[in-house]
N, C-alpha and C positions, 0 to 999 in steps of 0.2 A: 504494500500500500504506500510505498515510498514514492514521493512526487505527486501525491494526491491525484491519481488518474481517474478519468471518468468511468472507465470500465476495467475490471480485473477478471482474468480467467484463472480459475482455481481448480486444479485437478487433484482430487482426494486430499484436500488441505489438512484434514485432521487424522488421516490414516496413521496408525501407530503412535498416536499421542495419548498421554494419560488423561483421565476424565477431567481433572482440574484445568489442564491446559486447553483441552477441547472446549470447555465451557467459556474460557477467556477468549479463545479465538472466535467463538460464536458471537460473543458480545462485540468484539471488534468488527466482525462482518456486519452485524446489525447496525452499528453506529455508522459504518461506511454507507450503508443503504439509506439510512435516515438523513444523511447529508447529500442526498440526491445522486449518489453514485450507483453503478450497476455491478453486481457480482454475477459472473457466469460460473456455475459450480458443477463439477461432475463428481458423483459420489456413489458408492455402493451402500452407504448408510442411510436407510430410510428415515431414521430418527433425525439425522442431520438435515435431510431434505425437507422434512416436515417443519423443523424448527426455523430454517433459514429462508426457504423459498416461497415467493408469492406465486410464481408460475413454474410448472414442471413439465419436462418432456421425458417420457420413458422411451428408451431406445433398447431394442432387442435385435441382436445379430446385425448391428450397424444401421438399423432402420428405425425411424421415429414411429412409434405406435400410437401415441396420444400426446396432446398438449393442452394445458389449461391449469387453472388453479387447483389446489388440493381438493377443495370441495367439489369442483367440476369433475375431477377424475373419480372421486368416490361416488358421485351421483350417476355419472354416465357410464363408467367402466366397471365399477364395483358391482358384482352380481349377487351379493348377499349381505345380510345383517348378521352380526354375531350376537348371540343371546346366551347369557350366563344365568343359571338359576341355582340358588343355594337352598338346600332342604333343611328343615328344622331337625334337631336331634331329639330323641326321646329322653325321658327323665333319667335313664341310666347312661346317657351319652351316646347311644347307638344312632346311626343315621337312619332316617326313615327310608323305606324301600322306594327306589326310584322308578320302578316299572310303571306304576300308575301315572306318574308325572310325564314320563317319556311318551306314553300313549296319548295323554291330554295334549301335549305339545304337537305331536304328529297329527292329531285330529284337526288342530286349528291352523297348522302351517304345513300343508301338503308339500312334500319334497324336502323337508328339513332333514338335516343329518346330525346325529349325535357325534360330536367330534371327540369328546372326552368326558369321563365320569370318574371323579376321585373325591373321597371323603364328603360325599353328599353335594358336591358341586358339579353340575352338568353344564357342558358347553355345546351349543347347537349352532349350526350354520343354517340360516333361514333364507331361502331364495327371495329376492326383492320383487320378483314378478307379481304385480298386482297387490303388493302389500305396502300400505302407507304407514307412517309413524303412528297415526291415530288408530289404525286397525291393529297394529302390533300391540299397543298398550291396552286397547280394549280386550283383545284376545288374552293377553297376559293376566288381566284382572279376572277374566272368566276362569283361567287356569288356577289361580290362587283360590277362588271360591270352590271350584270343582274338586280340587285336591284336599278339601277340608282344611284349608289354611296350613298345609304342610310345607308351603314355600316360605322360607324365612326372608329371602331377598332375591331380587332379580335385577339385571341390568341388560341393556341392549345398546349396541353401537354400530356405526357403519363399519364396513370392512377396512382393513389397514392398507396403507400404501404398499407395504411389503406383499400382501396377498394379491393386490392388483398387479404388481410387477410379476409375481409368480404365475398368475393366471394368463397374463399377456405372453410371457415367455413360453408357457406350456401350449398355448394355442397355435404357436408358429411351428 
């Protein structure tokens, strides 16, 4: 950033850097951008891209696959929502059986896939096709009631940038 250039090209700028130095570099890059300068960044770190970039390009095998803001990519290219459900424990500390919950989720979200189940925490991939946020939360409220309130907590989020990248790379 010596000489206060209008544009900098950064290739893996924090690769091999410890977390403290990485965070300091991110602060410098953000200040540079706030001063009206442009950073062009190439990185394999999706966290770094999410933290630093306003617009992203995903390149697979030397070809641009998509371009846009992080939200645009998640909305247009992300194929699913991630749903995490935490089951209540019984009085003796055992986790309540997840079979009923799994069935309730599958009934409300056709095509969903149970990605993991550990210690009463279930993670699902729910296809976005025809599912809005309002529909998602309404259906989850129904699941809580139908499971006789065996759900302690749930959260849902859009797919990650890393998952979008993997999906795009897999499609080619």
